[in-house]
N, C-alpha and C positions, 0 to 999 in steps of 0.2 A: 611348740609356736614354729610358724612357719618362718624363715628368716628372707630377706630384703635382700635381692644382689640386684642391682641394675643390670639389665642386658645390654644397656649402653654405654662404653666406656669412653668415645672419644667425644670432643667438643664440638659443638655446631661451629665453634669460631674456626676450630682448629680445622675441618671441615672445609670452610670457605677458605684459609687460607690457602689450603693447599690445590682448590681448584685450578684446574690446567684450563679453565676456557675463562671468556669474561663475567664477571660478576655485576651484575645488576641488582638495583633497587625495584621494588613493586610498593610505590606508594610515596606519599608525600607528608611532612607533617612530624608530630612529636616522633614517632617512632622511626621515620628515615632519619632525623637528625641525629640519634642518638646512637641509629647502625653507622653512619657515617663517620660519627666522633669514635665511635670505636673501631672501626677500620682501620682511620687515620693515626690513630693511638697503635695499632698494628704494625703500619704498613704497607698494608692491605689496599692495591687501588682498586676503587669503583669505575667502572665504562661508562655505568649512563642509569638514568631513570626512566624508568614510564609509568602510566598511572592506564586507568579504566577509560576507555574511548570517550565518557561524559565528562571527564574532567581535565581532558586535554583541550586547552585552549591558546596554545602558544607560549607559555609561559615557561618559566626556569625554574630549578631548584635548587641552590646553594650553588650554582654556577653551571648546572646540569638541564641540558634542554632537557623538558617533559616527552617524551615521546606515547605515541600508542603498543601495543603489543605487536602489532603488525607491521608497524618502523621498523620495530625494536628487532624484530624476525628478519627483516631486510637487511640490516645491518650485520646480523650474526646468527650464523648456521643455528649454533648452536650456544648455550649461557646459564650460568646458576642464577635462580631468581631467588633474590633472599625478601621474603614477603615482609612489610611494615607498616600494615594497618592492621586494624582487628575487624572481627567479622562475627558477625551474630547472624545473621537472616540466612534461612535455608539457601535460597537461588545463589546467594555470594560465599556460601559454603560449597556447593555446589560445582559451581563453578571454578573456585581455587583446588578444589580436590581434582576436578577434569584436567587443571593447566598443569599440577605436578605429574602426569602423567607424558604430557608433551615435552617438557623441561627438566631439570634438576630444582627444586623447589625446597629451599628451607626456610623456617621460621624461626629465626633466634629468641629467646628466651632473654627480655630485658624488662626486669622490676619498675613498677610503678613508683615505687618508693625506694630508697637507698640506692647503693652503690653496688652492691653484692651481684655479679652477674655467677650464675648455676652452672659452674665447669666442673668436671672432674675432679680437678683439685680442692675447690668448694666443698663438693659433694664428698672428698674424704676428708677433709680437715672434720663435718659435721656427721660423718658417719655413724657415729654412736646413738648420736640424738636422731637421726632420721631410721635408724633400727628400733629403737622405744618406741618411735612415735608411730611407725609400722606397727608393731605388735600391740599397739592399743587399739587398731581397729578392728570393728566388733563383727564385720560380716565380710562376706567375699568379695563382694560386691566392691567396698572400700577399701580393701586391699590391694585388689587389681586398678581400682581408679589411683592409688597412691602410686603404683609400681609403674603407671602408662602417664601420668602426670610426670613423674619422676626423669621417666626415658626421653620424654616429648622436652624436657627442659635440658637434659643433656645434648641431645642430637638433633633438636630442632625439627622434628620427622612428625609430620602432622597425621600421620597415620595411628599415631597413638594416643590423640584426642579424641578422633573419630570411632575408635575403638570402648570408647569407653563413655561414651554421652549416655546423660541418663534426663528424661524429662523434668520439669521443674514440680508438676505435678509429685514427684516421687518423694519432693522434701515434706510437703505438709503429710504425705503418708506414711511416713519417718514421725514426723512430730507428733501428730496423732492429737492435734489441738479441738478441745473441747467448749464446751459449756463453761460460762465462768472463766476465760482467760484473761490476764491482764498482762498487756501486749506492750512493750518498748522497743521502740524502732529508731535507732541511731544512726544516722544519715539519712534521712527519710527522703530529700532529694525533691523531690515534689508529688509526694504522697502515694508513688506508684504500688509500693509496697505496703502502704496503710491502705489502699484500696482493695489490692489484694489478701491481705490478715482478713476483712470486712467481709469481704464475697466466701472466703473458705468457715469464718463463724457467723458471719450472719450480727442479728442484734442478741446474740448470746453473748457476749464476751463480757467482762467485768470491768473493763478500765481498758483505756490506749493513750500512750503517748510518744512524740516524734520529736526527735529533735534535731534541727537543720543548721548549718552555722552561714550557709550562703544569702544571702538577704534576696534575691531574684526567688532561688529555690524554697525560700520560706514562703513567700507570698503565693508562689503556685501552691504549694503545701496547704497553706489555709484555704486556699480556694476551693482545691478539691476535696478537703476535709470538709467545708460548708454544702458543697452537693451532696456529697456522702450523708448529712444531717450528723456530725460529727464535731463539729463546733464548741460543744462542751467538754472537748476532751482537753489532755493537757499539751499544749504546744510550746517548746522551746526554742529560741531562735540562737542554740549555741553548739560551741562542738562538743566532741566528749575527750576528757583527758584522763590522765592519772592523779590531777588535783585542780581544786577551782582555781582561775583565774582568767587572766588573757592570753592571747599567742596571734601572731601574725599569720592574715589568710588570704591567698591568692582565689578571690571569687571570681568564677565566670558565667555563673548562670546556668551553669550545667552540670553533668555527673560526675566531673572530675575535678570539681573544686576542692582545692586540700590546701592543709598547713603550710606555709613558708618554712621550708627548711626540713620538710619532711620528703617530700620529693627527690628523685634525685639532682643534683647541682647540674648536669649537663642539661636539662632544664630548668634550671634556676628559675624560679617564679618570688614574687613578692608580692604585698595586698596591705589591704586595711586590716585591723588589729579587730578578734572577734571574741567575745566570750566564750571561756572552755571551762566543762564543769566535771567534777566524778561524780559518774554515779552513785558512789553511797553517798555524796552530800546531797544529792539531787534529788535522790529517790529514796532519802530516811523515812523508814515507817511505812512506806508505799508500796504492797503486794507487787511481785514481778511474775510471771508463770510464765513468758515466753521475751526472751533478750534476743534481736538480730542488729548486727554490728556490719555495716558496711561502711569505713571511714577513710579511705584512702590510705589504707598505710599506717594508721593510729590505731590498728583493732587492738594490739598487745598494750599497748597505753593505756587504752580505754579498759581492757579487762582490769590491768591492774589497780583502777580505780573503782572500781566495782567489784573490789576481792571479797566484802563484806555480806554485799546483796549473793554472789555466788556460795559462798559458804552457807550462807542462814538459810537459803531459799532455793538455791539448785534448779533454778528454772530452765526449761529448754534452752537450749542458744544455736541460732544459726549464723556462724560468722564466716566473711571472707577471708578465704586463705590463699591469697594469689597475689596480693599489692607487692610485699617483699619477698625474697628468696628465701626468708629465714622462716615465713609464715608455716610452711608446710611440716614443718617439726615443733617448731616455737611456741604454736597454740596449744596444740594438743597438750603438751608436756605439760603447759603450764597451769590449764583447768584440770590434768589429771593428778597435779600435786595439790591445787585447791580444793577440788571435790571427787574423791577419789570413788564415788559411787558414779561418776557420769559414763556412759558405754558413748563411743566415739562411731562417727559414720562419715565419710568422704563421698561426694558426688562432683562431677564435673559434668555443667550443662552445654548444650552444643554450643561452643566457641573457639576460636582462634584468636590468640594464642591459649594460654590454658586459664585464661580470666572464666570467671563466673565457677570456680574450685570454692565450694561451700563444705567446711566443718559445721558437722552437728553433734549437741554434747545433750543426752538426755538421761535423763536421772534413769538408776535401774530399775525403779518400779512403774516407770512410764515407756520402757522400750518396747518397742513391736516386738512379736516372736520372730526367731530366728528362721531366714529360707531353709 
């Protein structure tokens, strides 16, 4: 079996610390907050902050005046850009790509959940687990994606992510969904992935269930489901966890709503309490052939609560694998121990940073032929 040897041995944070030019943040919000906190902990000065022209209104961010790129270039002929906001639309991706040819640009990997940064030391500590997870990947594109995502996390070099992009349609090509599917959508948000499933399967599916803990998102989910004629399906205003109970929740009516204490403390959130359910308890006796999870860093805990379902039914899985630094190896290793018949595929959809990196687990008899 091919071995995993990261091509990038230096940390993006070390590269920033050694910069012989001004360090400037591009963007405002959570990403810039986290980057500034980390730079302060490292004792690395930040020279300034700039934003896209349409977002500059004479405001300040954490004491820095927010400038345009042109204004920043008037101050410094050369500087290092630390990219601090996520990008997924093609025009902005191309803009960032072009900007990286004008100035040195890095995009530090900062986990959505948890505190562990993906540094060379972290990679060394978990090297055995990374090697094991890499060895489980079932096709060459998965292995290349694994390498590229790993190298991006270490280096902050966006070229690695552009090199391993896959369209979302390829996920469904691998999943090979057919008639009679029994679908469970964990972290259903406003119903966009439920609608996507409906477009793929049409009226041929067997059943659909959707879980969403954020009240505003859940209301949107019900409206969208009604418009699709799915009002008779099973919808639950709850989160998924490893046991039934309640959990503090920070709901914002958006895609990033999350359980309090799950996200990093640098962005400490608090909020109301919401019910949480273990899938083994909630879905006891219900058939499941396809399970999707995008639950903001709770994926492993949610899979713990679905262990009997996975052992006995081996549904096809589509799991977000980017919220926590350990997701890249912890998710496939846990699932392999739970269900050795799974074949694993890793895909990264167009996105900066390494968000929308997803793990697919497909029972061996349902796997597509290898390319």
